[in-house]
ZAMIKE-159079 format. One record per residue (C-alpha): residue number from 1; residue in one letter; x, y, z. Coordinates in steps of 0.02 Angstrom, whole numbers, plus 50000, padded with zeros to 5 digits. Each point is the difference from the previous one (the first is absolute). Layout:
N
NUM | A | X | Y | Z
...
END
This chain:
386
1 | M | 51658 | 49036 | 47863
2 | P | 49930 | 50077 | 49839
3 | V | 50027 | 50187 | 49980
4 | Q | 49814 | 50024 | 49960
5 | F | 49949 | 49917 | 50165
6 | M | 50124 | 50107 | 50097
7 | L | 49931 | 50159 | 49921
8 | T | 49820 | 49948 | 50035
9 | N | 50040 | 49959 | 50182
10 | T | 50093 | 50165 | 50023
11 | L | 49854 | 50095 | 49925
12 | Q | 49876 | 49912 | 50114
13 | Q | 50105 | 50043 | 50153
14 | A | 50012 | 50182 | 49945
15 | V | 49812 | 50010 | 49974
16 | Y | 49971 | 49915 | 50169
17 | K | 50111 | 50127 | 50089
18 | R | 49920 | 50147 | 49911
19 | T | 49823 | 49943 | 50038
20 | R | 50030 | 49942 | 50179
21 | P | 49954 | 50169 | 50080
22 | W | 49835 | 50003 | 49904
23 | R | 49962 | 49820 | 50047
24 | Q | 50032 | 50047 | 50183
25 | R | 49880 | 50145 | 49983
26 | L | 49868 | 49889 | 49922
27 | D | 50021 | 49866 | 50135
28 | N | 49992 | 50127 | 50140
29 | G | 49851 | 50089 | 49921
30 | R | 49908 | 49836 | 49980
31 | A | 50036 | 49955 | 50181
32 | R | 49939 | 50171 | 50060
33 | L | 49837 | 49985 | 49902
34 | F | 49957 | 49818 | 50026
35 | D | 50098 | 49939 | 50151
36 | A | 50011 | 50151 | 50115
37 | Q | 49955 | 49899 | 50154
38 | Q | 50157 | 49894 | 49980
39 | L | 50106 | 50157 | 49984
40 | S | 49928 | 50083 | 50154
41 | Q | 50111 | 50006 | 50153
42 | A | 49860 | 50051 | 50119
43 | E | 49934 | 49917 | 50158
44 | Q | 50146 | 49888 | 50043
45 | T | 49992 | 50026 | 50189
46 | P | 49914 | 49851 | 50084
47 | Y | 49843 | 50031 | 50102
48 | Q | 49862 | 49904 | 50089
49 | T | 49813 | 50032 | 49982
50 | L | 49919 | 50016 | 50171
51 | F | 49825 | 50049 | 49941
52 | D | 49907 | 49978 | 49837
53 | D | 49813 | 50022 | 49976
54 | G | 50007 | 49982 | 49812
55 | L | 50030 | 50186 | 49974
56 | V | 50103 | 50078 | 50138
57 | K | 50161 | 49920 | 50062
58 | L | 50120 | 50030 | 50142
59 | R | 50183 | 49959 | 49969
60 | Y | 50140 | 49969 | 50123
61 | Y | 50182 | 50014 | 49947
62 | P | 50107 | 49882 | 50105
63 | P | 50182 | 50040 | 50045
64 | L | 50121 | 50003 | 49855
65 | K | 50121 | 49856 | 49984
66 | E | 50140 | 50110 | 49934
67 | S | 50125 | 50084 | 50116
68 | A | 50004 | 50156 | 49889
69 | I | 49906 | 50070 | 49851
70 | P | 50063 | 50107 | 49854
71 | L | 49913 | 50163 | 49953
72 | A | 49979 | 50081 | 49830
73 | D | 50140 | 50126 | 50032
74 | G | 50126 | 49860 | 50028
75 | T | 50005 | 50011 | 50189
76 | V | 49969 | 49848 | 50109
77 | I | 49909 | 50007 | 50166
78 | P | 50007 | 49865 | 50135
79 | V | 49840 | 49910 | 50046
80 | S | 49957 | 50049 | 50179
81 | Q | 50002 | 49858 | 50124
82 | A | 49905 | 50105 | 50129
83 | P | 49816 | 50012 | 49951
84 | Q | 49906 | 50162 | 50032
85 | R | 49867 | 49981 | 50134
86 | T | 49858 | 50090 | 49910
87 | P | 49936 | 49907 | 49846
88 | L | 49982 | 50102 | 49840
89 | V | 49847 | 49978 | 49888
90 | L | 50008 | 50059 | 49820
91 | V | 49828 | 50061 | 49948
92 | A | 49991 | 49998 | 49810
93 | P | 49890 | 50115 | 49895
94 | L | 49863 | 49943 | 49884
95 | A | 50022 | 49980 | 49811
96 | V | 50179 | 49934 | 50014
97 | N | 50073 | 49827 | 50008
98 | M | 50125 | 49961 | 50136
99 | L | 50153 | 49991 | 49887
100 | I | 50047 | 50181 | 50036
101 | Y | 50052 | 49949 | 50177
102 | D | 50119 | 49867 | 49935
103 | L | 50040 | 50058 | 49825
104 | F | 50185 | 49957 | 49984
105 | P | 50108 | 49890 | 50113
106 | Q | 50117 | 50148 | 50029
107 | R | 49859 | 50127 | 50012
108 | S | 49872 | 49911 | 50108
109 | L | 49917 | 50096 | 50140
110 | V | 49943 | 49841 | 50090
111 | R | 50174 | 49924 | 49990
112 | Y | 50079 | 50161 | 50065
113 | L | 49880 | 50020 | 50146
114 | R | 50017 | 49817 | 50046
115 | A | 50190 | 50021 | 49996
116 | R | 49984 | 50146 | 50121
117 | G | 49917 | 49883 | 50124
118 | F | 49815 | 50039 | 49983
119 | E | 49870 | 49866 | 50028
120 | L | 49916 | 50036 | 49834
121 | Y | 49821 | 49975 | 49942
122 | M | 49909 | 50062 | 49845
123 | V | 49817 | 50025 | 49958
124 | D | 49959 | 49946 | 49822
125 | W | 49827 | 50062 | 49951
126 | G | 49990 | 49875 | 49857
127 | R | 49915 | 50015 | 49832
128 | P | 49817 | 50051 | 50019
129 | G | 49883 | 49932 | 49869
130 | K | 49832 | 50063 | 49942
131 | H | 49917 | 49915 | 50150
132 | H | 50101 | 50114 | 50117
133 | N | 49920 | 50163 | 49943
134 | H | 49913 | 50014 | 50168
135 | L | 50166 | 50038 | 50085
136 | H | 50030 | 50180 | 50056
137 | L | 50152 | 50093 | 50067
138 | S | 49942 | 49965 | 50177
139 | S | 49991 | 49814 | 49960
140 | Y | 50190 | 50002 | 49998
141 | F | 50048 | 50111 | 50146
142 | A | 49850 | 49974 | 50116
143 | D | 49954 | 49818 | 49965
144 | Y | 50147 | 49904 | 49929
145 | L | 50147 | 50086 | 50083
146 | P | 49943 | 49971 | 50181
147 | K | 49978 | 49813 | 49964
148 | L | 50169 | 49985 | 49915
149 | L | 50090 | 50087 | 50142
150 | V | 49925 | 49872 | 50120
151 | H | 50091 | 49865 | 49899
152 | V | 50161 | 50101 | 50004
153 | R | 49991 | 50016 | 50189
154 | Q | 49960 | 49816 | 50024
155 | H | 50144 | 49948 | 49888
156 | S | 50129 | 50122 | 50069
157 | G | 49948 | 49995 | 50182
158 | E | 50015 | 50190 | 50006
159 | Q | 49861 | 50126 | 50031
160 | K | 50091 | 50157 | 49944
161 | L | 50010 | 50017 | 49810
162 | S | 50071 | 50118 | 49869
163 | L | 49910 | 50030 | 49834
164 | H | 50084 | 50048 | 49836
165 | G | 49876 | 50060 | 49868
166 | W | 50036 | 50059 | 49824
167 | S | 49872 | 50101 | 49900
168 | F | 49825 | 49936 | 50043
169 | G | 50086 | 49882 | 50122
170 | G | 50059 | 50156 | 50090
171 | L | 49822 | 50069 | 49999
172 | F | 49936 | 49834 | 50069
173 | S | 50131 | 50000 | 50138
174 | L | 49960 | 50179 | 50046
175 | C | 49812 | 49969 | 50000
176 | Y | 50021 | 49841 | 50103
177 | A | 50094 | 50097 | 50133
178 | A | 49870 | 50140 | 49990
179 | L | 49861 | 49879 | 50046
180 | G | 50072 | 50012 | 50175
181 | K | 49970 | 49817 | 50041
182 | D | 50180 | 49937 | 50002
183 | P | 50115 | 50091 | 50122
184 | D | 50140 | 49877 | 49965
185 | I | 50049 | 50068 | 49830
186 | S | 50167 | 50075 | 50050
187 | N | 50065 | 50065 | 49835
188 | L | 49930 | 50051 | 49831
189 | V | 50115 | 50011 | 49848
190 | L | 49896 | 50086 | 49865
191 | V | 50076 | 50005 | 49826
192 | G | 49909 | 50104 | 49869
193 | A | 49842 | 49995 | 50106
194 | P | 49862 | 50119 | 49938
195 | T | 49911 | 50121 | 50116
196 | D | 49940 | 50159 | 49913
197 | Y | 49947 | 49954 | 49824
198 | H | 49959 | 50180 | 49955
199 | R | 50180 | 50053 | 50037
200 | N | 50077 | 49874 | 49882
201 | G | 50082 | 50095 | 49859
202 | S | 49921 | 49989 | 49827
203 | L | 49894 | 49852 | 50054
204 | G | 49936 | 50103 | 50145
205 | S | 49932 | 50134 | 49883
206 | Q | 49905 | 49864 | 49906
207 | Y | 49930 | 49931 | 50163
208 | R | 49942 | 50175 | 50051
209 | A | 49912 | 50023 | 49832
210 | L | 49918 | 49828 | 50015
211 | S | 49949 | 50042 | 50179
212 | R | 49911 | 50159 | 49946
213 | R | 49903 | 49909 | 49864
214 | A | 49957 | 49851 | 50111
215 | K | 49937 | 50112 | 50140
216 | W | 49897 | 50102 | 49876
217 | I | 49918 | 49839 | 49935
218 | R | 49973 | 49939 | 50177
219 | S | 49916 | 50161 | 50056
220 | R | 49886 | 50008 | 49848
221 | T | 49955 | 49816 | 49978
222 | G | 50052 | 49909 | 50158
223 | L | 50101 | 49881 | 49892
224 | R | 50159 | 49931 | 50076
225 | I | 50130 | 49883 | 49931
226 | H | 49938 | 49867 | 50122
227 | N | 49834 | 50001 | 49906
228 | V | 50092 | 49926 | 49850
229 | P | 50010 | 49808 | 50008
230 | S | 50174 | 49952 | 50060
231 | N | 50020 | 49868 | 49865
232 | L | 49997 | 50139 | 49869
233 | L | 50146 | 50090 | 50083
234 | R | 50128 | 49859 | 50014
235 | S | 50169 | 50054 | 49933
236 | P | 50089 | 49851 | 49917
237 | G | 50184 | 49970 | 50029
238 | W | 50051 | 50047 | 49822
239 | V | 49916 | 50170 | 50022
240 | N | 50097 | 50029 | 50160
241 | S | 50162 | 49954 | 49912
242 | L | 49966 | 50125 | 49862
243 | A | 49950 | 50135 | 50124
244 | F | 50161 | 49974 | 50097
245 | K | 50104 | 50013 | 49842
246 | F | 49907 | 50156 | 49942
247 | T | 50061 | 50091 | 50156
248 | N | 50170 | 49998 | 49914
249 | P | 49969 | 49962 | 49815
250 | I | 50169 | 50064 | 49943
251 | G | 50089 | 49890 | 50126
252 | S | 49898 | 49850 | 49945
253 | L | 50044 | 50028 | 49817
254 | Q | 50183 | 50026 | 50044
255 | G | 49997 | 49835 | 50091
256 | Y | 49942 | 49907 | 49845
257 | W | 50124 | 50095 | 49890
258 | S | 50140 | 49952 | 50119
259 | L | 49943 | 49819 | 49984
260 | I | 50014 | 50009 | 49811
261 | K | 50173 | 50077 | 50009
262 | N | 50060 | 49869 | 50125
263 | L | 49924 | 49842 | 49928
264 | H | 50176 | 49932 | 49981
265 | D | 50022 | 50004 | 50189
266 | R | 49914 | 49851 | 50082
267 | E | 50021 | 50073 | 50175
268 | F | 49917 | 50163 | 49948
269 | V | 49856 | 49905 | 49920
270 | A | 49978 | 49897 | 50158
271 | S | 49996 | 50159 | 50103
272 | H | 49869 | 50076 | 49884
273 | A | 49896 | 49840 | 50013
274 | T | 50012 | 50007 | 50190
275 | N | 49936 | 50178 | 50007
276 | G | 49867 | 49954 | 49873
277 | A | 49940 | 49856 | 50110
278 | F | 49944 | 50135 | 50122
279 | L | 49946 | 50141 | 49884
280 | D | 49909 | 49892 | 49871
281 | D | 49907 | 49891 | 50125
282 | M | 49902 | 50116 | 50112
283 | V | 49843 | 49947 | 50093
284 | A | 49819 | 50058 | 49986
285 | Y | 49915 | 50123 | 50116
286 | P | 49831 | 49934 | 50061
287 | G | 49852 | 50109 | 49952
288 | G | 49963 | 50043 | 50182
289 | V | 50177 | 50067 | 50020
290 | I | 49977 | 50112 | 49848
291 | Q | 49838 | 50066 | 50077
292 | D | 50093 | 50046 | 50159
293 | I | 50147 | 50078 | 49908
294 | V | 49886 | 50114 | 49900
295 | H | 49887 | 50044 | 50147
296 | Y | 50113 | 50010 | 50153
297 | L | 50170 | 50040 | 49924
298 | W | 49976 | 50097 | 49838
299 | T | 49835 | 50089 | 50035
300 | D | 49987 | 50027 | 50188
301 | N | 50187 | 49982 | 50036
302 | V | 49957 | 49938 | 50174
303 | V | 50173 | 49943 | 50057
304 | A | 50064 | 50179 | 49980
305 | H | 49877 | 50045 | 50139
306 | G | 50055 | 49855 | 50111
307 | Q | 49850 | 49890 | 49959
308 | L | 50004 | 49822 | 49937
309 | P | 49933 | 49944 | 49830
310 | M | 49853 | 49902 | 50070
311 | E | 49829 | 50024 | 50077
312 | G | 49952 | 49969 | 50181
313 | T | 50165 | 50026 | 50090
314 | D | 50065 | 50119 | 50131
315 | G | 50177 | 49964 | 49943
316 | H | 50107 | 50154 | 49967
317 | L | 50182 | 50038 | 49962
318 | D | 50016 | 50085 | 50168
319 | R | 49994 | 49825 | 50075
320 | V | 50166 | 49957 | 49920
321 | T | 50132 | 50001 | 50137
322 | A | 50128 | 49876 | 49929
323 | N | 50172 | 50061 | 49949
324 | V | 49990 | 50051 | 49816
325 | L | 50132 | 50001 | 49863
326 | N | 49929 | 50078 | 49841
327 | I | 50099 | 49980 | 49838
328 | T | 49952 | 50086 | 49838
329 | G | 50075 | 50013 | 49826
330 | A | 50060 | 50166 | 49931
331 | N | 49944 | 49946 | 49826
332 | D | 49843 | 49903 | 50047
333 | P | 49852 | 50058 | 49893
334 | I | 49878 | 49877 | 50082
335 | V | 50025 | 50053 | 50182
336 | T | 50097 | 50162 | 50014
337 | P | 50093 | 50048 | 50160
338 | E | 49869 | 50135 | 50034
339 | C | 49859 | 49873 | 49984
340 | S | 50078 | 49876 | 50119
341 | Q | 50074 | 50120 | 50127
342 | A | 49829 | 50079 | 50027
343 | M | 49978 | 49868 | 50136
344 | K | 50130 | 50085 | 50110
345 | P | 49883 | 50119 | 50096
346 | L | 49859 | 49871 | 50006
347 | I | 50086 | 49860 | 50095
348 | R | 50040 | 50008 | 50187
349 | S | 50164 | 49906 | 49987
350 | K | 50137 | 50084 | 50100
351 | D | 50137 | 49911 | 49902
352 | K | 49977 | 50036 | 49814
353 | T | 50131 | 50016 | 49865
354 | F | 49971 | 50058 | 49821
355 | L | 50126 | 49962 | 49862
356 | T | 49998 | 50035 | 49813
357 | I | 50116 | 49897 | 49891
358 | D | 50036 | 49985 | 49814
359 | G | 49880 | 49901 | 49892
360 | G | 49822 | 49975 | 49944
361 | H | 49861 | 49897 | 50075
362 | M | 50078 | 49830 | 49963
363 | G | 50179 | 50060 | 50019
364 | I | 49982 | 50056 | 50181
365 | L | 49962 | 49821 | 50049
366 | G | 50103 | 49885 | 49892
367 | S | 50130 | 50092 | 49897
368 | A | 50188 | 50005 | 50022
369 | A | 49979 | 50180 | 50060
370 | A | 49877 | 49944 | 50134
371 | Q | 50121 | 49863 | 50053
372 | K | 50134 | 50132 | 50023
373 | Q | 49896 | 50143 | 50071
374 | S | 49861 | 49924 | 50104
375 | W | 50016 | 49814 | 50038
376 | G | 50140 | 50027 | 50124
377 | R | 49910 | 50148 | 50079
378 | I | 49841 | 49899 | 50020
379 | A | 50092 | 49856 | 50082
380 | D | 50102 | 50114 | 50113
381 | W | 49845 | 50101 | 50048
382 | L | 49905 | 49843 | 50049
383 | I | 50148 | 49923 | 50093
384 | E | 50021 | 50160 | 50102
385 | R | 49819 | 49984 | 50056
386 | D | 50000 | 49812 | 50029
END
């Protein structure tokens, strides 16, 4: 073999080895930008769709086929062969896609709850388009939720139900129980569920300022937010994504910086893409919902007084008698512990537990900390009351 060829081949190999880390970074960066869906590890738990009207869906998660499932901390839990009697319904909030409930195979709330033996259902509010601007907050908890729970009861054969609501899903669950029309809601698990918007940290001070201005305008002109056409108030999904990230801008920037530093690590890139599948793909708020948020929640703060965010109802939080487990995040800027726990004197439940765990608004539902600090407590609390 000629010496010149040997030198050329050796040089090529050296260059290849030296440039391999940068080629890995480029390949991973290209995949993250242009093929993130293929990298995502989310939503791998099988489910069946029991109801679908083109917008709202009801999911059922059948029993797992595995005998045990691994968790993010390395532990393995056996899959219960004894189903819990009371079905559990996950009531999602608005503006989010459903990936947060099944984000990673080893950090999946639906997989964990199913492994603990719960007959598990989930309400998916769908992706409202511009033709859904007529929907209001009460459309979800007073119109849709009663119909969906009929399907749950028909499918499960059980009348008694437990509801698990995160964020607005917690508000919907609380308001549904407060309507006083369903005495068979046995348990409410409320995670980051808002109650008193004016006692909500730095956001609360902004709501109070807005409330003063809105009431001044109302008293002088009679103008209310509901006088503004709902189609002008729709909040697109990309706006909601930005708003969520702006609640922790430093954390969001650190996340992207960590991605840049770890582009060589395909597993890290896949994890970032999985989180991004949730954070970068939020769902629109219908215009009617925005009207209600501004009027009932930010301006009049009605839930803090036990009232429901709707007209023409005698529903009240003092009609809530179900067992209540309230979980809040110590570092949650969107729904502070004080905001959520304001429900405590308003509900008539005799059995009510209030816990504050580590994490922000998303973290208290789906993070590794939530898996360690609250998932087991939620399951144990429900099983004790089954």
